[in-house]
C-alpha positions in Angstrom: 166.9 116.3 -198.4 169.9 117.8 -199.8 169.4 119.2 -203.3 172.8 118.5 -204.5 172.1 114.8 -203.7 169.1 114.7 -206.1 170.9 115.9 -209.2 169.8 113.8 -212.0 166.6 112.7 -210.5 162.8 113.7 -210.9 161.4 115.2 -207.7 158.5 117.0 -206.5 159.3 119.9 -204.6 157.2 122.9 -203.0 157.3 126.5 -204.1 159.0 128.5 -201.3 159.7 131.9 -203.1 158.1 133.9 -206.0 160.4 136.1 -207.9 160.3 138.1 -211.3 162.5 135.5 -213.2 160.8 132.5 -211.7 160.0 130.6 -208.6 162.4 129.0 -205.9 161.5 125.1 -204.9 162.6 123.4 -201.9 162.9 124.7 -198.5 163.7 128.0 -197.0 167.4 126.6 -195.9 168.0 125.2 -199.3 166.2 125.9 -202.8 166.6 125.6 -206.4 165.3 128.1 -209.2 162.6 127.2 -211.6 163.1 129.7 -214.5 159.9 131.8 -215.3 159.2 130.3 -218.6 159.1 126.9 -216.9 156.6 127.9 -214.3 153.1 126.5 -214.8 150.3 129.2 -214.8 148.5 130.3 -211.7 151.3 128.7 -209.2 151.5 129.7 -205.8 153.6 129.6 -202.7 153.1 126.1 -201.1 152.3 124.5 -204.3 154.1 121.1 -205.4 155.6 121.1 -208.6 157.5 117.9 -210.5 160.8 118.8 -211.8 164.0 117.5 -212.9 167.4 118.7 -211.4 170.3 119.4 -213.3 173.0 122.3 -213.8 172.9 124.9 -216.4 175.6 126.2 -218.7 176.9 128.0 -215.8 177.3 125.0 -213.6 174.4 126.3 -211.5 172.0 123.8 -210.2 168.6 124.5 -211.8 165.0 122.8 -211.9 163.2 122.1 -215.0 159.8 120.7 -215.9 161.1 119.5 -219.0 161.9 115.8 -218.5 165.0 114.5 -220.0 165.3 111.2 -222.0 167.6 109.6 -219.3 167.9 109.9 -215.4 170.1 108.4 -212.9 170.0 104.7 -212.6 168.6 104.3 -216.3 170.2 103.1 -219.5 169.0 104.9 -222.8 170.4 105.0 -226.2 171.1 108.5 -227.1 172.5 110.3 -230.2 175.9 111.8 -230.6 174.9 115.5 -231.8 178.9 116.8 -231.8 182.6 115.9 -230.6 184.9 118.1 -229.1 188.5 118.0 -227.4 187.1 116.7 -224.1 184.5 114.2 -225.5 181.3 113.8 -227.1 178.0 115.4 -226.7 174.6 113.7 -226.5 171.1 114.9 -227.0 169.1 114.2 -223.9 166.2 116.2 -224.5 167.6 119.3 -222.4 169.1 122.8 -224.0 172.8 122.0 -222.6 173.9 118.6 -224.4 175.1 116.0 -222.4 178.7 115.3 -222.0 180.2 111.8 -222.7 184.0 112.1 -221.7 186.6 110.3 -223.8 187.5 108.3 -220.8 183.7 107.1 -220.4 183.9 106.0 -224.2 184.4 101.9 -224.9 184.6 102.7 -228.4 185.5 106.1 -230.7 182.1 107.4 -231.4 181.2 110.1 -234.1 178.2 112.8 -234.9 175.1 110.8 -235.8 176.1 107.8 -233.7 173.5 106.3 -231.2 175.0 105.0 -227.9 173.8 102.9 -225.0 174.7 105.3 -222.1 174.0 105.6 -218.3 174.0 108.9 -216.3 176.5 109.8 -213.4 177.6 112.4 -211.4 181.4 113.4 -211.9 184.1 114.5 -209.2 183.0 118.4 -209.9 179.3 117.4 -209.4 178.4 117.6 -213.1 175.9 115.0 -214.9 177.8 113.2 -217.4 177.2 110.1 -219.6 179.0 106.9 -219.6 179.3 103.8 -221.9 181.0 101.7 -219.3 177.9 99.8 -218.0 179.4 96.8 -216.7 178.5 97.6 -212.9 175.4 99.3 -213.8 173.4 96.2 -215.5 171.0 94.0 -213.6 171.6 90.6 -212.8 168.1 89.7 -211.6 166.4 88.2 -215.0 164.2 85.1 -215.0 165.9 83.9 -218.1 166.8 80.4 -218.6 169.6 78.3 -220.5 168.5 78.2 -224.2 166.2 81.3 -224.1 166.7 83.9 -227.1 167.5 87.4 -226.3 168.4 90.6 -227.9 170.7 93.1 -226.6 173.1 95.8 -227.3 177.1 95.4 -227.7 178.5 97.9 -225.3 182.2 96.9 -224.8 184.7 94.5 -226.3 187.6 92.9 -224.5 190.3 90.9 -225.9 190.7 89.0 -222.8 186.9 88.1 -222.1 184.8 88.3 -225.1 181.9 90.8 -226.1 180.0 92.3 -223.3 176.1 92.6 -224.1 173.4 94.7 -222.1 170.7 92.2 -222.8 167.5 94.0 -223.2 169.6 97.0 -222.5 169.2 96.0 -219.1 170.8 92.8 -218.0 174.5 91.7 -217.8 175.4 89.4 -220.8 178.8 88.2 -222.1 179.5 86.4 -225.3 182.8 84.5 -224.2 185.6 85.1 -226.3 185.5 81.5 -227.4 182.0 82.3 -228.9 183.1 85.3 -230.5 182.4 84.7 -234.2 182.0 87.4 -236.5 183.1 91.1 -236.7 181.0 92.7 -233.7 181.3 96.4 -232.8 180.3 98.5 -230.1 176.5 99.8 -230.7 175.8 96.6 -232.7 172.3 95.0 -231.8 172.5 91.0 -231.6 170.2 88.2 -231.1 171.8 85.3 -229.1 171.0 82.3 -227.2 171.6 82.0 -223.4 174.0 79.2 -222.9 174.4 79.5 -219.2 173.0 81.6 -216.3 175.9 82.0 -213.8 175.4 82.0 -210.0 175.5 85.6 -209.9 173.0 86.0 -212.4 175.2 87.1 -215.0 174.4 85.6 -218.4 176.6 83.8 -220.8 175.5 84.1 -224.3 176.1 82.7 -227.9 175.2 84.0 -231.2 175.2 81.0 -232.7 172.5 78.1 -232.5 172.7 74.8 -231.0 175.2 72.6 -233.0 172.5 70.3 -234.7 170.8 73.3 -236.1 173.9 75.6 -236.7 175.5 72.8 -238.8 173.0 73.0 -241.5 173.4 76.9 -241.7 177.2 76.6 -241.7 177.0 74.2 -244.6 174.9 76.3 -246.6 177.2 79.2 -245.8 180.4 77.3 -246.9 178.7 76.0 -250.1 177.8 79.7 -250.9 181.4 81.0 -250.2 183.0 78.2 -252.4 180.4 79.2 -255.3 181.8 82.8 -255.1 185.3 81.7 -254.8 185.2 79.4 -258.2 184.0 76.4 -256.3 186.7 76.0 -253.9 188.2 77.0 -250.6 191.6 76.4 -249.4 190.7 74.7 -246.0 190.8 71.2 -244.6 190.8 69.6 -241.2 194.5 70.4 -241.0 194.1 74.2 -241.7 194.9 76.5 -238.8 191.7 77.4 -236.7 192.5 81.1 -236.4 192.6 81.2 -240.2 189.4 79.4 -240.5 187.8 81.9 -237.9 189.2 85.0 -239.5 187.9 83.8 -243.1 184.8 81.9 -242.7 183.9 83.0 -238.8 183.6 79.4 -237.9 185.2 77.5 -235.2 187.3 74.7 -236.5 185.1 71.9 -234.8 181.9 74.0 -236.6 183.8 74.0 -239.8 184.6 70.1 -239.6 180.9 69.4 -238.7 179.7 71.8 -241.9 182.1 70.0 -244.2 181.0 66.6 -242.7 177.3 67.6 -243.4 178.4 68.5 -247.2 180.4 65.4 -247.7 177.4 63.1 -246.5 175.2 64.7 -248.8 177.8 64.4 -251.6 178.0 67.9 -252.6 181.7 68.5 -252.0 185.1 66.5 -252.0 188.4 67.0 -250.2 191.6 67.5 -251.9 195.2 68.3 -250.6 194.4 71.8 -251.3 191.2 72.3 -249.8 187.6 71.5 -250.3 185.7 72.0 -253.6 182.2 71.5 -255.0 181.4 68.2 -257.0 180.0 68.8 -260.3 176.7 67.1 -260.9 
């Protein structure tokens, strides 16, 4: 076992040497220091100790019995404790904060933010955090179409849509055509699975099935009209992008909601838009 390859992992190692400032763990050929303040009482050579392996402030590999909030292969929400010229620093439960480099950020982060992160070893052999999770998410869920799930937005693409870590574990996407609303990285969302792809990735929608969503959209439209003097400047001839930007609805969803309100005789359509009918 090469200790460098165990960086970022929890391992049980044997005590091979005792010194005034701690104990060495591993083998006679390759060993790592466990500082004195971390050494359990009564430990002897040959005893096993469960430790986490990382690098200290001087970039030397070191062992600790204090377990961090994240290890290699895991995804965890970590808090930003500071930012600097090379990136942000996350609280991961160890004395030396975890670096989140700028190039590994999918959105700008600030002190106090909580970000869904993974741990990786960079080219220099240091442990760092990343918000780029696409290749790190699992595709072996047992979810089915129409299941309701929760997840965290971890990246937003102008081309593809909103990438979501379902249960902070599985790979999900709200396709661009479904992206209604002003979502941002870090948002927690509740969504419905619209499709399970052959590779196991999940297509999502934050909207309900059309016949259920129509009533909700109609109520929202009525509320918007009331707060806008009883009118809205949109008809079925309005530009789809304008409708989406102002109302958060696709043009088809807008037309369905208007149809519901017309059927209930709550609104009327004029050349300038829609308006509430006075009772």
